[in-house]
SERO-4910 file (N, C-alpha, C, O; in steps of 0.05 Angstrom, whole numbers):
BEGIN
 pado doro    nc1    nc2    nc3   cac1   cac2   cac3    cc1    cc2    cc3    oc1    oc2    oc3
  Unk    A     79   3946   4375     83   3948   4346    112   3952   4340    125   3970   4351
  Unk    A    123   3935   4323    151   3936   4316    157   3960   4298    142   3967   4280
  Unk    A    179   3974   4304    187   3998   4290    209   3992   4270    230   3981   4277
  Unk    A    203   3998   4244    222   3992   4223    229   4018   4209    212   4035   4204
  Unk    A    255   4022   4202    263   4044   4186    271   4034   4158    286   4015   4156
  Unk    A    260   4046   4138    266   4040   4110    284   4062   4099    276   4085   4097
  Unk    A    309   4055   4091    327   4075   4079    329   4069   4050    344   4050   4042
  Unk    A    315   4084   4034    311   4078   4005    305   4104   3991    289   4120   4000
  Unk    A    317   4108   3967    313   4133   3953    293   4131   3930    285   4152   3919
  Unk    A    284   4107   3922    265   4105   3901    237   4107   3912    228   4090   3928
  Unk    A    223   4129   3905    197   4135   3917    176   4113   3912    160   4107   3929
  Unk    A    177   4100   3888    158   4079   3882    163   4055   3900    144   4042   3909
  Unk    A    188   4048   3905    195   4026   3923    187   4032   3951    176   4015   3965
  Unk    A    192   4057   3960    185   4066   3987    154   4063   3991    146   4052   4011
  Unk    A    139   4073   3972    110   4072   3974    100   4043   3975     82   4037   3992
  Unk    A    111   4026   3959    103   3998   3958    109   3984   3984     92   3970   3995
  Unk    A    134   3987   3994    142   3974   4019    128   3985   4043    118   3970   4060
  Unk    A    127   4012   4045    114   4025   4068     85   4017   4071     76   4009   4093
  Unk    A     70   4018   4049     42   4011   4050     38   3982   4058     21   3976   4075
  Unk    A     54   3964   4046     51   3936   4052     58   3929   4081     44   3913   4094
  Unk    A     80   3940   4091     88   3934   4119     69   3946   4139     64   3934   4160
  Unk    A     59   3970   4133     39   3982   4151     14   3965   4153      2   3961   4174
  Unk    A      6   3953   4130    -18   3936   4130    -12   3910   4146    -31   3897   4155
  Unk    A     13   3903   4149     21   3879   4165     26   3886   4194     35   3869   4209
  Unk    A     20   3911   4202     21   3918   4230     47   3930   4239     52   3931   4264
  Unk    A     65   3939   4221     90   3951   4229     89   3981   4227     75   3993   4210
  Unk    A    104   3995   4245    107   4024   4244    131   4030   4227    153   4021   4233
  Unk    A    128   4046   4206    149   4051   4186    158   4080   4186    142   4098   4184
  Unk    A    184   4084   4188    197   4110   4184    213   4108   4158    222   4086   4151
  Unk    A    218   4130   4145    232   4130   4119    254   4151   4119    251   4173   4128
  Unk    A    277   4143   4107    298   4162   4101    305   4158   4071    307   4136   4062
  Unk    A    308   4181   4057    312   4179   4028    342   4182   4020    348   4181   3996
  Unk    A    359   4184   4040    388   4184   4034    403   4171   4057    392   4169   4079
  Unk    A    427   4163   4052    442   4148   4072    449   4163   4097    447   4152   4119
  Unk    A    457   4188   4094    465   4203   4117    442   4208   4137    445   4206   4161
  Unk    A    418   4215   4125    395   4219   4142    387   4193   4156    379   4192   4179
  Unk    A    390   4170   4141    384   4144   4153    401   4138   4177    391   4129   4197
  Unk    A    427   4144   4175    445   4139   4198    436   4156   4222    435   4146   4245
  Unk    A    430   4181   4217    422   4199   4239    396   4190   4252    394   4191   4277
  Unk    A    377   4180   4237    352   4171   4248    356   4145   4265    344   4142   4286
  Unk    A    373   4127   4255    378   4103   4269    392   4109   4296    386   4097   4316
  Unk    A    411   4128   4295    425   4135   4319    408   4149   4340    413   4148   4364
  Unk    A    387   4163   4330    370   4179   4348    345   4164   4358    331   4174   4375
  Unk    A    340   4140   4346    315   4126   4353    321   4097   4358    342   4086   4352
  Unk    A    301   4084   4370    304   4055   4377    287   4039   4358    263   4034   4363
  Unk    A    299   4031   4335    285   4015   4315    289   3985   4320    310   3977   4331
  Unk    A    269   3969   4312    272   3940   4315    284   3928   4290    294   3905   4291
  Unk    A    285   3942   4267    296   3931   4242    302   3954   4224    288   3974   4223
  Unk    A    324   3951   4208    332   3970   4188    330   3956   4161    342   3934   4157
  Unk    A    315   3967   4142    315   3958   4114    330   3978   4098    324   4002   4098
  Unk    A    351   3969   4084    371   3987   4074    378   3981   4045    387   3959   4038
  Unk    A    374   4001   4028    383   3999   4000    413   4003   3999    425   4016   4017
  Unk    A    427   3992   3979    456   3996   3976    462   4021   3960    479   4037   3968
  Unk    A    448   4026   3938    453   4049   3921    437   4073   3932    413   4075   3926
  Unk    A    450   4090   3947    436   4113   3960    452   4138   3955    476   4138   3953
  Unk    A    438   4161   3954    452   4187   3954    465   4193   3981    457   4182   4001
  Unk    A    484   4212   3981    497   4221   4005    517   4201   4017    540   4208   4023
  Unk    A    508   4176   4021    524   4155   4033    513   4128   4024    489   4123   4028
  Unk    A    530   4111   4012    519   4086   4002    512   4067   4025    521   4071   4048
  Unk    A    496   4047   4019    486   4029   4040    507   4014   4055    503   4010   4079
  Unk    A    529   4007   4042    550   3993   4056    562   4010   4078    567   4001   4100
  Unk    A    567   4036   4071    578   4054   4091    558   4061   4113    565   4064   4136
  Unk    A    532   4062   4105    511   4067   4125    511   4044   4145    510   4049   4169
  Unk    A    513   4020   4135    513   3996   4153    537   3997   4172    534   3992   4196
  Unk    A    560   4003   4161    584   4004   4178    582   4025   4200    590   4022   4222
  Unk    A    570   4048   4192    567   4070   4211    547   4062   4233    551   4068   4256
  Unk    A    525   4049   4226    506   4040   4245    519   4021   4265    514   4022   4289
  Unk    A    535   4003   4254    547   3982   4271    567   3993   4291    574   3980   4311
  Unk    A    577   4017   4287    596   4030   4306    582   4034   4333    596   4034   4354
  Unk    A    556   4039   4332    542   4046   4357    519   4026   4363    509   4027   4386
  Unk    A    512   4010   4344    490   3991   4349    496   3964   4336    494   3962   4311
  Unk    A    503   3945   4352    510   3918   4342    486   3900   4340    487   3878   4329
  Unk    A    464   3908   4352    442   3889   4356    419   3892   4336    405   3872   4330
  Unk    A    414   3916   4325    391   3919   4308    395   3904   4282    416   3906   4269
  Unk    A    376   3887   4274    379   3872   4249    378   3891   4225    363   3910   4224
  Unk    A    395   3885   4205    396   3901   4181    391   3883   4157    406   3863   4152
  Unk    A    371   3890   4141    363   3875   4117    371   3892   4093    360   3914   4089
  Unk    A    389   3882   4076    397   3897   4052    378   3891   4029    370   3869   4025
  Unk    A    370   3912   4015    357   3910   3989    378   3917   3968    391   3938   3970
  Unk    A    381   3901   3948    401   3907   3928    393   3897   3900    382   3876   3897
  Unk    A    399   3914   3880    396   3905   3853    421   3892   3843    422   3881   3821
  Unk    A    442   3892   3860    468   3880   3853    468   3852   3865    476   3848   3888
  Unk    A    459   3833   3849    453   3806   3860    475   3786   3858    470   3762   3864
  Unk    A    499   3794   3851    521   3775   3850    529   3767   3878    525   3782   3897
  Unk    A    540   3743   3881    549   3734   3908    569   3752   3920    569   3756   3944
  Unk    A    586   3764   3903    607   3782   3914    594   3807   3927    602   3815   3949
  Unk    A    574   3818   3914    561   3842   3925    545   3835   3950    544   3850   3969
  Unk    A    532   3811   3949    517   3802   3973    536   3799   3996    529   3807   4019
  Unk    A    558   3786   3992    578   3781   4013    588   3808   4024    592   3810   4048
  Unk    A    593   3827   4006    602   3853   4016    582   3865   4035    589   3877   4056
  Unk    A    556   3862   4029    535   3873   4047    535   3858   4074    533   3871   4095
  Unk    A    538   3832   4073    538   3817   4098    563   3822   4114    562   3824   4139
  Unk    A    586   3826   4100    611   3831   4114    611   3859   4127    625   3864   4146
  Unk    A    596   3877   4116    595   3905   4127    578   3906   4152    576   3927   4165
  Unk    A    564   3884   4159    548   3883   4183    519   3877   4179    504   3876   4198
  Unk    A    511   3871   4154    484   3864   4149    477   3836   4158    495   3819   4161
  Unk    A    452   3831   4163    443   3805   4173    429   3788   4151    428   3764   4153
  Unk    A    419   3801   4130    405   3787   4109    404   3805   4084    411   3829   4086
  Unk    A    396   3793   4062    395   3809   4037    371   3800   4021    362   3777   4023
  Unk    A    361   3817   4005    339   3811   3986    346   3825   3960    350   3849   3959
  Unk    A    345   3810   3938    353   3821   3912    329   3832   3898    308   3819   3897
  Unk    A    332   3857   3888    310   3869   3872    311   3858   3844    332   3851   3833
  Unk    A    287   3855   3831    260   3858   3842    253   3834   3859    263   3812   3855
  Unk    A    236   3838   3879    228   3817   3897    198   3817   3901    184   3836   3895
  Unk    A    188   3794   3910    159   3792   3917    155   3802   3945    171   3796   3963
  Unk    A    133   3816   3950    129   3827   3976    126   3806   3997    135   3809   4020
  Unk    A    115   3783   3990    111   3761   4009    139   3751   4019    141   3743   4042
  Unk    A    159   3753   4002    186   3745   4010    198   3765   4029    212   3758   4048
  Unk    A    193   3791   4023    203   3812   4041    191   3808   4069    205   3810   4089
  Unk    A    165   3803   4071    152   3799   4097    164   3775   4111    168   3776   4136
  Unk    A    170   3754   4096    182   3730   4109    209   3736   4120    216   3727   4142
  Unk    A    225   3752   4106    252   3759   4116    249   3777   4140    264   3774   4160
  Unk    A    231   3796   4140    227   3814   4162    219   3798   4187    230   3803   4209
  Unk    A    200   3780   4184    191   3764   4207    214   3747   4218    217   3744   4242
  Unk    A    230   3735   4200    252   3718   4208    273   3734   4224    282   3725   4245
  Unk    A    280   3758   4214    300   3775   4228    289   3784   4255    304   3784   4275
  Unk    A    264   3792   4256    253   3802   4282    251   3779   4302    256   3782   4326
  Unk    A    245   3755   4292    244   3731   4310    271   3725   4321    274   3719   4345
  Unk    A    291   3725   4303    319   3719   4312    328   3741   4332    342   3735   4351
  Unk    A    321   3765   4327    329   3787   4344    316   3784   4372    330   3789   4392
  Unk    A    291   3776   4373    278   3771   4398    291   3748   4414    294   3750   4438
  Unk    A    298   3727   4399    311   3704   4412    338   3710   4423    347   3699   4443
  Unk    A    352   3729   4410    379   3737   4418    379   3761   4437    401   3771   4444
  Unk    A    356   3770   4445    354   3794   4461    366   3790   4489    371   3768   4496
  Unk    A    369   3812   4504    381   3810   4530    364   3793   4549    339   3796   4549
  Unk    A    376   3777   4565    362   3760   4584    373   3766   4612    396   3773   4615
  Unk    A    355   3763   4631    363   3768   4658    380   3745   4669    372   3722   4668
  Unk    A    404   3752   4678    423   3732   4688    432   3740   4716    444   3761   4719
  Unk    A    427   3724   4735    434   3731   4762    464   3730   4766    477   3748   4776
  Unk    A    476   3708   4756    505   3705   4758    515   3691   4733    500   3675   4721
  Unk    A    539   3697   4724    549   3683   4700    550   3653   4705    557   3643   4727
  Unk    A    543   3638   4684    545   3609   4686    574   3601   4686    591   3616   4676
  Unk    A    581   3578   4697    609   3568   4695    618   3567   4666    603   3558   4648
  Unk    A    642   3575   4661    653   3577   4634    651   3551   4619    646   3551   4595
  Unk    A    655   3528   4633    656   3503   4618    630   3495   4605    629   3479   4587
  Unk    A    608   3507   4614    582   3502   4602    579   3517   4576    560   3511   4561
  Unk    A    596   3536   4571    594   3552   4546    617   3546   4527    619   3559   4506
  Unk    A    634   3527   4534    658   3523   4519    655   3499   4500    647   3478   4508
  Unk    A    662   3504   4475    664   3483   4455    694   3478   4448    709   3497   4444
  Unk    A    701   3453   4448    729   3447   4441    729   3425   4420    716   3404   4424
  Unk    A    744   3429   4399    747   3409   4378    776   3410   4369    785   3431   4358
  Unk    A    791   3388   4374    819   3388   4369    832   3411   4385    827   3412   4410
  Unk    A    848   3428   4373    860   3450   4388    844   3476   4385    854   3498   4392
  Unk    A    820   3474   4375    802   3498   4372    784   3500   4396    771   3480   4404
  Unk    A    783   3523   4408    767   3528   4432    749   3553   4427    759   3574   4420
  Unk    A    724   3550   4432    705   3572   4429    689   3575   4455    676   3556   4464
  Unk    A    691   3598   4467    675   3605   4491    651   3621   4482    654   3645   4476
  Unk    A    628   3609   4483    604   3622   4472    593   3643   4492    574   3658   4486
  Unk    A    604   3643   4516    596   3664   4536    611   3690   4530    599   3711   4530
  Unk    A    637   3687   4526    653   3711   4521    657   3716   4491    668   3737   4483
  Unk    A    649   3697   4474    652   3698   4445    682   3698   4437    689   3708   4416
  Unk    A    698   3686   4453    727   3685   4447    733   3659   4432    724   3638   4440
  Unk    A    749   3662   4411    757   3639   4394    787   3637   4394    800   3657   4388
  Unk    A    797   3613   4400    826   3609   4398    832   3583   4384    816   3564   4386
  Unk    A    855   3582   4372    865   3556   4361    894   3554   4367    910   3572   4360
  Unk    A    902   3532   4380    930   3528   4388    939   3552   4405    963   3559   4404
  Unk    A    921   3563   4421    928   3585   4438    928   3612   4426    933   3632   4439
  Unk    A    924   3614   4399    924   3639   4385    895   3650   4382    877   3635   4373
  Unk    A    891   3675   4389    865   3688   4386    858   3690   4357    874   3697   4340
  Unk    A    832   3686   4351    822   3688   4323    798   3707   4324    779   3703   4339
  Unk    A    799   3727   4307    778   3747   4305    759   3739   4282    767   3736   4260
  Unk    A    733   3736   4289    713   3729   4269    691   3750   4267    685   3763   4287
  Unk    A    679   3753   4244    655   3769   4241    632   3754   4253    634   3730   4259
  Unk    A    609   3768   4257    586   3755   4270    577   3731   4254    569   3710   4265
  Unk    A    577   3734   4227    567   3712   4210    587   3689   4210    579   3665   4211
  Unk    A    613   3694   4210    633   3673   4212    630   3658   4238    633   3634   4239
  Unk    A    625   3673   4260    622   3661   4286    597   3642   4286    599   3620   4297
  Unk    A    575   3651   4275    551   3635   4274    556   3609   4258    547   3587   4266
  Unk    A    571   3612   4236    577   3589   4220    595   3569   4235    590   3545   4235
  Unk    A    615   3579   4249    633   3562   4264    617   3548   4286    621   3524   4291
  Unk    A    600   3562   4300    584   3550   4322    566   3528   4312    562   3508   4325
  Unk    A    556   3532   4288    539   3511   4276    555   3486   4270    546   3464   4275
  Unk    A    579   3489   4260    596   3466   4256    603   3452   4282    602   3428   4284
  Unk    A    608   3468   4303    616   3457   4329    592   3442   4342    596   3423   4357
  Unk    A    568   3450   4335    545   3436   4346    538   3411   4330    521   3395   4337
  Unk    A    552   3408   4307    547   3385   4290    574   3372   4281    578   3368   4257
  Unk    A    592   3365   4300    618   3354   4292    615   3327   4279    598   3311   4285
  Unk    A    632   3323   4259    634   3298   4244    610   3293   4226    608   3273   4212
  Unk    A    591   3312   4225    567   3308   4209    570   3323   4182    579   3346   4182
  Unk    A    564   3310   4160    565   3323   4134    540   3341   4132    517   3331   4134
  Unk    A    544   3367   4129    523   3387   4129    520   3399   4101    539   3408   4089
  Unk    A    495   3398   4090    491   3409   4063    491   3440   4064    487   3452   4085
  Unk    A    494   3452   4041    493   3481   4038    466   3491   4047    464   3512   4060
  Unk    A    445   3477   4039    418   3486   4046    414   3486   4076    401   3505   4087
  Unk    A    425   3466   4090    423   3466   4120    438   3489   4132    428   3502   4151
  Unk    A    461   3495   4121    477   3517   4132    463   3544   4127    462   3561   4145
  Unk    A    452   3548   4103    438   3572   4097    414   3577   4117    410   3599   4127
  Unk    A    400   3555   4122    376   3557   4139    385   3562   4168    372   3578   4182
  Unk    A    406   3549   4177    415   3551   4205    429   3578   4211    425   3590   4232
  Unk    A    446   3587   4192    462   3611   4198    448   3636   4190    449   3656   4204
  Unk    A    434   3636   4167    421   3660   4158    391   3660   4164    378   3681   4163
  Unk    A    380   3637   4170    352   3636   4180    331   3635   4158    307   3635   4164
  Unk    A    339   3634   4133    320   3633   4111    331   3615   4089    355   3609   4089
  Unk    A    313   3607   4071    322   3591   4048    330   3609   4025    313   3621   4012
  Unk    A    356   3611   4020    366   3627   3998    364   3611   3972    360   3587   3972
  Unk    A    368   3625   3950    370   3612   3924    395   3594   3925    417   3603   3931
  Unk    A    392   3568   3919    414   3550   3922    435   3555   3901    457   3543   3902
  Unk    A    430   3572   3881    450   3578   3861    472   3596   3871    493   3599   3858
  Unk    A    467   3609   3893    488   3628   3903    510   3612   3917    506   3589   3925
  Unk    A    534   3624   3918    556   3610   3932    564   3625   3957    587   3624   3965
  Unk    A    544   3637   3970    550   3651   3995    562   3632   4016    581   3640   4030
  Unk    A    551   3608   4018    562   3589   4038    591   3583   4031    608   3582   4050
  Unk    A    597   3578   4006    624   3571   3998    643   3594   4005    666   3590   4015
  Unk    A    634   3619   4000    651   3642   4006    657   3644   4036    680   3649   4044
  Unk    A    636   3640   4052    640   3643   4081    656   3619   4093    672   3623   4111
  Unk    A    652   3596   4082    669   3573   4091    698   3579   4085    716   3573   4101
  Unk    A    703   3590   4061    731   3597   4054    742   3618   4073    766   3617   4081
  Unk    A    726   3638   4080    735   3659   4099    743   3645   4126    764   3651   4137
  Unk    A    725   3627   4135    730   3614   4160    755   3596   4159    771   3596   4178
  Unk    A    758   3582   4137    782   3565   4134    808   3581   4135    827   3573   4148
  Unk    A    808   3604   4122    832   3621   4122    840   3629   4150    864   3632   4156
  Unk    A    820   3633   4167    826   3642   4194    832   3619   4213    847   3622   4232
  Unk    A    820   3595   4208    823   3573   4226    846   3554   4217    861   3544   4234
  Unk    A    847   3549   4192    865   3528   4182    891   3538   4171    897   3536   4147
  Unk    A    907   3550   4189    933   3561   4180    953   3539   4176    973   3543   4162
  Unk    A    948   3515   4187    966   3493   4184    955   3473   4164    933   3462   4168
  Unk    A    970   3469   4142    959   3453   4120    955   3424   4128    937   3410   4117
  Unk    A    970   3414   4148    968   3386   4156    947   3382   4179    945   3359   4189
  Unk    A    933   3402   4186    914   3399   4209    889   3415   4203    880   3431   4220
  Unk    A    877   3411   4180    853   3426   4173    829   3414   4188    828   3390   4193
  Unk    A    809   3431   4194    786   3422   4208    761   3421   4191    744   3403   4195
  Unk    A    758   3440   4173    734   3441   4156    740   3429   4129    758   3438   4115
  Unk    A    725   3408   4122    731   3393   4098    707   3393   4079    684   3394   4088
  Unk    A    713   3393   4053    692   3392   4033    685   3363   4026    703   3347   4022
  Unk    A    659   3357   4026    650   3331   4016    636   3336   3990    614   3346   3988
  Unk    A    650   3329   3968    642   3336   3941    613   3327   3936    606   3304   3940
  Unk    A    596   3346   3927    569   3340   3920    550   3338   3943    526   3334   3940
  Unk    A    560   3342   3968    543   3339   3992    544   3362   4011    524   3369   4023
  Unk    A    568   3375   4014    570   3397   4032    596   3399   4047    617   3395   4034
  Unk    A    595   3403   4073    620   3406   4089    618   3391   4115    596   3384   4124
  Unk    A    641   3385   4126    642   3371   4152    665   3381   4169    687   3387   4159
  Unk    A    659   3384   4195    681   3390   4214    691   3364   4225    677   3350   4239
  Unk    A    717   3358   4219    729   3334   4229    759   3337   4230    771   3354   4218
  Unk    A    771   3320   4246    800   3320   4249    813   3306   4225    802   3287   4214
  Unk    A    836   3316   4216    849   3305   4193    858   3276   4200    870   3263   4182
***
């Protein structure tokens, strides 16, 4: 039975989510404020965190950052009434893996929970007798090099630091060089679910990635194809 912690201060929302997830076979723990939520996550082995942003004691963004200091692997699903792209990106940038805007349908929450748990299982630790040769994990495009074994990213010999979501986005581009990729394809591949296509989360993250990768104006790698999406190609 998968163990989920719900960090939420609205009792009606807690009752609704807890009852529904228990009926779907999950074990649910609850924290009604951010500080207690952090303590419970640090003291227990949860498979998923469902986290409100507006919380007493410590807001959800700070809770997420605190959790990530000691636990990089547990999936975190944000619940937020602040549905603007900027607020959503703040949540993802603080270490969240997914978001759901209030009010939401329970069936959608279950879909997000299953998707995150599935991705977490696929990314879980695997038994490795010996490290594979580095070249089997290395992607190179122009002067950009990504070692997916060590997660090291360099361009023109300079180290580049990426967030986990930026890294996933870059890896998706590298697995599809020269291909025009739609926003819907990127949302599904990087975040694992179909978001509302009206959001500009993809555009925001592509811009983040560009700022870190494309320091040279005459040698950009990620290009916009108007009305269609983005493509990784040499200038």
